[in-house]
C-alpha positions, 0 to 999 in steps of 0.5 A: 798394789805390787809397786808398793810392795815385792808380793811373791804370791799370786793374786787369788792367794793374796785376796784370800789373806787379805780377806782373813785380816779384814779387808774384804775381797769380795770379788777378782776380775782380769789377769797379770797388770788387768787384775782388780779386787772388788773390795768391801771396806768398812767405814771405819777404814777410809786408809784401806779405800786405796791401793797404798793402804791396802799394800801396808795391810799386805806389808804387814801380812808378809812381813815385806817392806812398804816402799813409798808413793812415786816421788812423794814429796819430790815433784820438784818443789821446794820444802812446803811452806808451813803458816801457823794460821790463816791471818799469819799467812795473808801477812807473809804474802802481803808484799807479794801480793802487791807485786803482782800485775797481769796473773791473777796470783803472783809467781811465788805464792797466792793468798788463801784465806780461811775463815772457818778454821775449825771446819777446815783447818788445813789447806794446802795448794800448788801452782802449775803454770804453762802446762798442756791439757791432754790425754792422759798416758796410756797407763794412767788412763787404763788403770782408771778404766779398770776401776769403772772411772772414764779418763777426762783429761791429764790434768782431772785423771791425775787427781783421779789416780792420786785419789785411788793410789793414796786415798786422798781427794785433790782438785784442780782450778783453771787459775786464769778463771778464778777472780780477785788473786785469792782463795777463800774458804768460807760459809756459803751465803743463803741463796748463793748459786754454784754450779758443780761439774755435773752441770747442776746449778744448786742454791746454797745454804749457810751451811754449807762449806765453799771454796771461794774466789774473791767474787764467788763459790768455785767449790762445795768443800769436800764434795765437788768442785765448780763448773766455771773454774775447771779445768778445759782444753783452754787452761794453761795455769793449774792451782792444785787444791788439797785440804782437810775438811770436817766429815760432820760437814762434809756429809751434811752438804752431800746429803743436803744436795743429794751429791755422794761422791768419790771424795765426800765418801772419803772426806765424811769418813776421816781423810788423812791430816798429813797427806795434803801436802805429798798429794799436792806433789804427786799430782803436780809430778803427773800433771808434769810428766804428761803436760809439760809446765813448771811448778811456781813457788812452794807448796802453800800449806795453811795449817789453822790448827794441827789434828794430832791424835791422842797416843793409847796406853797399851799393856801387854798382859791386857792384850794376851788377857785378851787373846791368849797367853801364846802371844809373843811380845815380839809379834805384837810389836812388829804387827803395829810397826808395819801398820805405821804404829809407834810403841815407846815404853812407859816407864821401868815397866816391860808391859805398859807402852805408849803408842802413838796413832798413824795420821791415817788411822782416825779410827784407833781411840782405845786400848781394844782397838790396839788389840784388835788390830794385834789379833786381825794381823796375828790370824784368828785362825791360830788362837785356841778355841776356849770358853770364857770363865763363868761362874753364873748359871744361864737364866732364860729370859721371862718373854722366852717361852712365849716368843718361842710359842708366837714364833713356833706357831708362825713357821707351823703356818706357813710364815718366814721369819724377817727382819725389816730396818728400824727406821721409817720416814716421817710420812710413814710414821704418821699413817702407821703410828699406833697411837694418835697421841705418841711422839716419834724418837728423830735420828740426829744424823739420818741416812735419808729423809725416808729413814729419818725416825725410828719406827713408831710401827712395824707395818712399814717394814713389813709393806716394804719387805713384801714389795721387795719379795713381790717385785721379784716374782715371790707372788705367795709371800708370808712373813712374820716379823718381832721386834720392838718400836720406837715413840715417847708418851708424856715426854718418856721414851717407850720400846714396846715389843710387836708382832707383824704379819704379812701375806699376799693376796696370792698366798692367802687365797692361792690364786689371783683374779686374771686381771689382777683387780681386787673386786672386780665381780661379786663373786671374787669379793666373796673370794676376797672375804673368805681369804680374810677369814683365812688370814683371821684364822691365823691371827686367832691361831696365834693369840689363841697361845694366851690366856683369856678370851678374845673378842673383835670389833671394827675399831682399826687403823684407816689403812685397812680395808673397812669391810675386811678387817677387825681388832681383836681385844683381850680384856676389852684392851686392843691387842691387835689389828688385822686385815686386808690393806686398803686399795689406796695403800696399796697403791701408795706403796706401788704393790703388784696385789693386795696384801693381808697384815696383822700388827700384834701389842706383844706387851698385853699379851704377854701380861695375860701368859701363856695359856695352861693346858687343862686336862678335861675327861671326855662327857659321859652325857650326850651334847644338844645343837640347837640352830637359830636364824636371825635378821639383824641389822649390819651396824650389829656385830657377832661380838654384840650377840656373844656377848648378849648370849654368854651373859645369861649365865647358862651353866651348860652353854658350851659353845655359841658361834656362827655358821652361816651369813648371808645378804641379798634381795630376799634380806632388804638393804642394810641387813643380813641374815645370819645362822647361829649354832649353840652346844648345849651339854651337862656334866651331871645328866643328860638334858631334858626337852623342857630344859632345852627349851627354856634356855632356847627361848632364853637365847632367842629373847636375848637376840631379838633384845639387839633388834634381831628378827628370828626366821622361821 
């Protein structure tokens, strides 16, 4: 960077000042000529993904002149040949091609045919003949090594050096290995094969854009060159290529072939349209300096269409309205000029200016983008702290109190709030969707297949977060997340709110079996069942904040353990399902131990509203408890027992609960013994024995009506 700007500040001060304007320096290593900045550059700033781009920022910060890159546009070539279109390029050179006899390309210019001008509006090429392929000079090799780049040869290293120096990806071909005397930019043919520089033979599709000679593809456009035409020790004649590729086409090709490269990283974000010719010159200069040879002819610059960035109107009054009146107009124009923008007065007004955008700043499209540039270079710390004018009042969201109630209870239970990605895979959407008939919302431009649809459930994200914690030694993890899921119902998009609770088996039980297995002995099975009841208590605690009576049944999803899971219902409608995740699901996600999950439907839960706290005076008269011991078949649930007993309408019945469950040989297979307890109490008088006996008989009768057998 110091070659482009005469900086007097120390490296660490430079790093701090760059970070202050949004060009973040995350770490510094080395010192002096070997000092390296590790930087975090936003995806919208490909212009700063190189030394010259960062130097431009430094020049603007310190108000210093910015030097041109060494010999840019002065590699010994004449002024570039610029052709309006691919057809005109061929017509311009057809007579020259006819004169060629021995070499595959003529001695002056060579034909370039761009069949897809919409995807490659500019393609520049330059020929270097009679060069020697050898090791790069020590300075270039050393600088590439500092950037974790392996030096290969002077020709290849020249392209990598220019990539890091000015940000423009280029490529070099061995000219003698190109067949047919021409370069063609075209779409690949379905099934066409291309062996790329990494040695992998790839099968192309009709959606892939390629650089080809007359017979075959020799490069995947904007991603990686071909193996068969690469530079070797035998190379004598070189074709330098520098083009502008459509970002979407490059991005799709890179993901389709799982091939993310330094070149594709920059082309995907938008390269500088005007840098193709200078980058050809610079690569040629570096090759000539180390390997000798000569430049043949001119830079061939095939421009199918110009890519001019639309100017943006900037009003000084708007800058001051947003940033404050303290910023001087001279400071505004100094910053814009240093960054490469040109401001021209619009009409007779001193307020309005038409700002022309430099070719390397494709991210600047609106007036607010320019204002942001002014703000960050001026320095956010220089603006006075003020509050925006506001005449309204803060209005609490309708669900704020309910969100707070759940969040407070979750934290009190020992769970930590977490946030997961809202993208999941198709496979997870099919496995974990809450509604079988709900459709998914697919992303038009997914990051990967693993993140190709909007989440239909919060379970995949929770499983990923638990796995992340387990893989880093956090054995006792308790997490919860509140957010939205995304689905389509009847053609309409829906974004219902959900809450997901997750805990590792160790967090719920406190300790795991020595073997790490889930069900290795009857004792451990009993402990796992007890862990489920503990997790169920956490879910009950959360649901208890809301009005209405909660009942439970076994209607849960298949990814839950069949014996340690349940579904919660509010007024007969499901509001939650929870339990231990099945062994198959645990193995499929490669979890190191079992986990418990709960997914709560906040839409239905919030519709019930928060439970109102009501005062009830202590009873004046004593309560009476009676126990009932019954044997039931496994098909009979406690919810059915509760429904039968509460349906008797006994006003004095205050509580009905299970106390103990027993299974064993004495009971018989497919059955269980349950001890039930009722609490009876009156607000009017002390209960008499005959009343209690009458109600006890009714309760026992209701239980026998479910097929229960009363024990002595």
